[in-house]
C-alpha positions in Angstrom: -251.9 -85.4 66.2 -255.4 -83.9 66.8 -256.5 -85.3 63.4 -255.4 -88.8 64.5 -257.3 -88.5 67.8 -260.4 -87.4 65.8 -260.2 -90.6 63.8 -260.3 -92.6 67.1 -263.3 -90.7 68.5 -266.3 -92.8 67.7 -269.8 -91.7 67.0 -272.9 -93.8 67.2 -273.5 -95.8 64.1 -277.1 -95.5 63.0 -278.8 -98.8 62.3 -280.0 -99.3 58.7 -283.7 -99.4 58.2 -284.5 -102.2 55.8 -287.5 -104.5 55.0 -287.4 -107.7 57.0 -286.8 -109.9 53.9 -283.8 -107.7 52.9 -282.3 -107.9 56.3 -282.7 -111.7 56.4 -281.1 -112.0 53.0 -278.2 -109.7 54.1 -277.6 -111.9 57.2 -277.6 -115.1 55.2 -275.1 -113.7 52.7 -272.8 -112.3 55.4 -272.9 -115.7 57.3 -272.1 -117.6 54.1 -269.3 -115.2 53.4 -267.9 -115.6 56.9 -267.9 -119.4 56.5 -266.3 -119.3 53.0 -263.7 -116.7 54.0 -262.7 -118.4 57.2 -262.3 -121.7 55.3 -260.2 -120.1 52.6 -258.0 -118.3 55.1 -257.2 -121.6 56.8 -256.5 -123.2 53.4 -254.3 -120.3 52.4 -252.1 -120.5 55.5 -251.9 -124.3 55.2 -250.5 -124.0 51.6 -246.7 -123.9 51.3 -245.4 -120.3 51.5 -244.6 -118.9 48.1 -246.4 -121.7 46.2 -248.9 -121.1 43.4 -251.7 -122.4 45.7 -250.7 -119.8 48.4 -250.9 -117.0 45.9 -254.2 -118.1 44.2 -255.9 -118.7 47.6 -254.7 -115.3 48.9 -256.3 -113.5 46.0 -259.4 -115.8 46.2 -259.8 -114.8 49.9 -259.9 -111.1 48.9 -262.4 -111.9 46.2 -264.7 -113.7 48.7 -264.8 -110.7 51.1 -265.5 -108.3 48.3 -268.1 -110.5 46.6 -269.8 -111.1 49.9 -270.0 -107.5 50.8 -271.4 -106.6 47.4 -274.0 -109.4 47.4 -275.1 -108.5 50.9 -276.4 -105.1 49.7 -275.7 -101.4 50.2 -273.2 -100.5 52.9 -275.2 -97.4 54.0 -272.1 -95.2 54.2 -272.5 -91.5 54.9 -270.1 -90.9 51.9 -270.2 -93.5 49.2 -266.7 -95.0 48.7 -265.3 -92.5 51.2 -265.1 -92.1 54.9 -262.9 -89.1 55.4 -263.9 -85.6 54.2 -260.5 -84.1 53.4 -257.0 -84.9 52.4 -255.9 -83.8 55.8 -257.9 -86.6 57.4 -256.7 -89.1 54.8 -253.1 -88.3 55.7 -254.0 -88.8 59.4 -255.2 -92.3 58.6 -251.9 -93.1 57.0 -250.1 -91.6 60.0 -252.2 -93.8 62.3 -251.2 -96.9 60.3 -247.5 -95.9 60.7 -248.0 -95.4 64.5 -249.6 -98.8 64.8 -246.7 -100.3 63.0 -244.2 -98.7 65.4 -246.2 -100.0 68.3 -246.1 -103.5 66.9 -242.4 -103.3 66.4 -242.0 -102.6 70.1 -244.5 -105.4 71.0 -242.7 -107.9 68.7 -239.4 -107.2 70.5 -241.1 -108.0 73.8 -243.0 -111.0 72.5 -239.9 -112.5 70.9 -238.6 -113.0 74.5 -241.7 -114.6 75.8 -241.8 -118.4 75.6 -244.7 -119.5 73.4 -245.0 -116.2 71.6 -241.5 -116.2 70.0 -242.5 -118.8 67.5 -245.7 -116.9 66.6 -243.7 -113.8 66.0 -241.2 -115.7 63.8 -244.1 -117.0 61.8 -245.4 -113.5 61.1 -242.0 -112.4 60.1 -241.7 -115.3 57.7 -244.7 -114.0 55.7 -242.4 -111.5 54.0 -240.4 -114.4 52.6 -243.5 -116.2 51.1 -242.6 -115.2 47.6 -241.6 -112.2 45.5 -242.0 -109.0 47.5 -244.3 -107.3 45.0 -246.6 -110.4 44.9 -246.8 -110.8 48.6 -247.4 -107.0 49.0 -250.2 -107.2 46.4 -251.9 -110.0 48.3 -251.6 -108.1 51.5 -253.0 -104.9 50.0 -256.0 -106.4 48.2 -256.9 -108.4 51.3 -256.6 -105.2 53.5 -259.0 -103.4 51.2 -261.4 -106.4 50.9 -261.4 -107.0 54.7 -262.4 -103.4 55.4 -265.2 -103.5 52.9 -266.6 -106.7 54.5 -265.7 -106.4 58.2 -266.2 -102.7 58.7 -268.7 -102.3 55.9 -271.1 -105.2 55.3 -270.8 -107.0 58.6 -271.9 -104.2 61.0 -274.8 -103.4 58.8 -276.0 -107.0 58.9 -276.0 -107.1 62.7 -278.5 -105.5 65.0 -278.6 -104.0 68.5 -276.4 -101.7 70.5 -273.5 -104.1 70.6 -273.2 -104.9 66.9 -269.9 -103.1 66.4 -268.4 -105.0 69.3 -269.8 -108.3 67.9 -268.4 -107.4 64.4 -265.0 -106.9 65.9 -265.1 -110.1 67.9 -266.1 -112.0 64.7 -263.1 -110.5 63.0 -260.8 -111.8 65.7 -262.5 -115.2 65.7 -261.9 -115.6 62.0 -258.2 -115.0 62.7 -258.1 -117.8 65.2 -258.1 -120.2 62.3 -254.5 -119.2 61.7 -253.5 -120.8 65.0 -251.1 -118.0 65.5 -251.4 -116.1 68.7 -249.5 -113.1 67.4 -251.9 -112.7 64.5 -254.9 -113.1 66.8 -253.6 -110.4 69.2 -252.9 -108.1 66.2 -256.4 -108.7 64.9 -257.9 -107.7 68.3 -255.9 -104.6 68.5 -256.1 -103.4 64.9 -259.7 -104.6 64.5 -260.6 -102.2 67.3 -258.7 -99.4 65.7 -260.3 -99.9 62.3 -263.8 -100.1 63.9 -263.2 -96.8 65.8 -262.2 -95.2 62.5 -265.4 -96.6 60.9 -267.5 -95.1 63.7 -265.7 -91.8 63.7 -265.9 -91.2 59.9 -269.1 -93.2 59.1 -267.2 -94.7 56.2 -264.5 -97.2 55.3 -261.8 -95.2 53.5 -260.0 -94.2 56.8 -259.7 -97.7 58.1 -258.8 -98.9 54.7 -255.9 -96.4 54.4 -254.7 -97.3 57.9 -255.0 -101.1 57.2 -253.1 -100.8 53.9 -250.3 -98.7 55.5 -250.0 -101.0 58.5 -249.9 -104.2 56.4 -247.4 -102.8 54.0 -245.0 -101.7 56.7 -245.4 -105.0 58.6 -244.3 -106.8 55.4 -241.6 -104.4 54.2 -240.1 -102.9 57.3 -240.6 -105.2 60.3 -237.1 -106.2 61.4 -236.5 -109.9 60.9 
């Protein structure tokens, strides 16, 4: 469990030193990506579950996050393409995703008994029935990877000031508001904080990506209906 605690022990994230024109371009690209991604997320959830439109929009959403992060410029990671330094820490990231899933199972049981939240929980559970399991899982996994590259990679780099990681997390939650599902918004606030702590602790995006993929997969495959 010490390795898991280490993943949640943040370090200060150095601010990237870039020419003014490069920073302006980065911010414009990130802002445009946020707008396009938020719009696509809303359209995805408005499409009939299991339809071709739902599937195509789901993959398009992932492509927007990845393309936006790539177009914005370098992510300035301590370890390119990696944020954990050993297999031991990578395993800890997977364990953390499993622990987060267990916490959400307990929270879903409580929320299902709260008027106003029971419908939101049912909507989340219905996601697993949005089509063939393999296809739904593929959409969830590629979006988990894409979100980490953008929200824990490109977005914090584009922001400035001592509160930029907090602002990045708040933006992640605000994007989720377009779903109009309180359960998803609460999940985004909780897990977005966990993912950002991992980003700060490891100075990379591999650890939050592994945790995100593990958590998303378990939410789809193992959350009791």
